[in-house]
C-alpha positions in Angstrom: 0.2 0.1 0.2 1.5 3.3 -1.0 1.5 6.0 1.9 1.4 9.9 2.4 2.8 11.5 5.1 1.7 15.1 6.1 3.9 16.6 8.8 6.7 18.4 9.3 10.2 16.7 8.5 12.8 17.9 11.1 12.6 21.6 11.0 15.6 23.7 12.2 15.1 26.1 15.1 14.7 29.1 12.8 12.3 27.3 10.9 8.9 28.4 12.5 6.9 28.7 9.6 3.2 26.8 10.1 2.3 23.7 7.8 -0.5 24.9 5.7 -1.6 25.4 2.1 -1.1 29.5 2.3 1.8 31.3 0.7 4.4 31.8 3.6 3.2 28.2 5.1 5.7 25.2 5.1 4.3 22.7 2.3 3.1 19.7 4.0 5.2 16.5 3.3 4.3 14.1 0.6 6.1 10.9 0.0 4.6 8.7 -2.9 6.0 6.3 -5.5 7.3 6.8 -8.5 6.6 4.5 -11.7 9.3 2.4 -10.6 8.6 1.6 -7.3 10.8 3.8 -5.2 9.4 6.1 -2.9 10.1 10.1 -3.5 9.8 12.3 -0.4 9.2 16.1 -1.7 11.3 17.1 1.5 14.2 15.3 -0.3 14.1 18.0 -2.7 15.0 20.8 -0.1 17.3 22.9 -1.2 15.5 23.3 -4.8 12.8 25.6 -6.1 9.9 23.1 -6.9 6.9 23.1 -8.9 4.7 20.6 -6.8 2.3 19.8 -9.9 -1.1 18.0 -9.6 -1.8 16.3 -12.7 -3.3 13.4 -14.6 -3.0 12.0 -18.1 -6.5 11.9 -18.7 -7.1 15.6 -18.0 -7.2 17.7 -21.0 -6.5 21.0 -19.5 -3.4 19.6 -17.6 -2.1 17.8 -21.0 -2.4 21.4 -22.5 -0.4 23.1 -19.5 2.3 20.4 -19.7 4.6 22.1 -22.7 4.2 25.4 -20.4 5.7 23.4 -17.3 8.1 21.9 -19.8 9.6 25.1 -20.9 9.7 26.8 -17.2 11.9 23.3 -15.9 14.3 23.7 -19.4 14.6 27.5 -18.8 15.2 27.5 -15.1 16.3 23.9 -13.8 20.2 25.0 -13.5 19.2 28.7 -12.3 20.3 30.0 -8.6 17.2 31.6 -7.1 17.0 33.7 -4.0 16.0 30.9 -1.9 16.7 27.8 -3.8 19.7 26.2 -5.9 17.9 24.9 -9.3 14.1 24.2 -10.3 12.3 21.1 -10.4 9.1 19.8 -10.8 7.7 17.0 -8.4 4.6 15.8 -10.5 1.7 14.1 -8.1 -0.5 12.4 -10.6 -4.1 11.9 -10.4 -4.2 8.7 -12.6 -5.4 5.1 -11.9 -3.9 3.4 -14.3 0.1 3.0 -14.1 0.3 2.6 -18.1 -1.7 5.6 -18.8 0.1 7.8 -16.4 3.8 6.4 -17.8 2.7 6.8 -21.4 1.7 10.3 -20.8 4.6 11.1 -19.1 6.5 10.2 -22.2 4.2 11.5 -24.8 4.5 15.1 -23.0 8.3 14.9 -22.5 8.3 15.6 -19.0 11.8 14.9 -18.4 12.3 16.0 -14.6 12.9 12.7 -12.4 10.3 13.3 -9.6 6.9 11.7 -11.0 4.8 10.2 -8.3 1.5 8.7 -7.5 -0.4 6.2 -5.1 -3.1 5.6 -8.5 -6.3 6.5 -6.5 -7.3 9.2 -9.1 -9.3 11.8 -6.6 -8.9 10.1 -3.5 -5.1 10.7 -3.8 -4.0 11.3 -0.5 -1.6 14.1 -1.7 -4.7 15.3 -3.7 -6.7 15.6 -0.2 -3.8 17.0 1.8 -3.2 19.6 -0.5 -6.7 20.6 -0.9 -6.6 19.7 -4.7 -10.6 20.5 -6.0 -9.4 20.6 -9.7 -6.4 19.7 -11.9 -4.2 21.2 -13.2 -3.0 22.8 -9.5 0.3 23.4 -8.4 2.4 25.1 -5.7 5.6 26.8 -5.6 7.9 26.3 -3.1 11.5 27.5 -2.4 14.8 25.9 -0.8 12.8 25.7 2.8 9.8 24.3 1.8 7.7 27.6 2.0 4.7 28.3 -0.5 5.5 31.3 -2.4 3.5 31.0 -5.1 0.5 28.7 -6.2 -2.1 28.1 -9.3 0.8 29.2 -11.9 -1.1 28.4 -15.4 0.8 29.4 -18.7 3.3 32.2 -18.8 2.6 33.1 -15.1 5.1 30.3 -14.0 8.2 31.5 -15.9 7.3 35.3 -14.9 7.1 34.1 -11.1 10.3 31.8 -11.4 12.1 35.3 -13.3 11.3 37.3 -10.6 12.9 35.2 -7.8 15.8 34.7 -10.0 19.0 35.9 -7.7 
């Protein structure tokens, strides 16, 4: 069985941010399986600027949004940010079919290494923890796991990343 853990991963003494879903909150932890069966924790990406991207292979608007996310990843993956070195995407799929999920990753050229799902569709523990009611949906977190923006679609994602580059 796949699990999702919501909580604090050992925070430093200076890190007093409340865990929540608002800008300025520390993003809740997610630990889900990759297509290869490896557990990938969101907290393992600490130090990077991360887009937590909720999507699914069956979601037309998600698939139309993917080229924007791919372009942002290509343009910003090696940049230095005010609080983060490099940019990546932590893709959380709301698929129920592993084959459809992995085929969409290939078809849409989602080249970042962080793809996770519990294959529970709308019952995804991560989607529930993040209050996701529609997809695509996303949260941008900084190197300390603090939410700095959310619901960035189209050109707004790159415009926001550009503002956060050192």
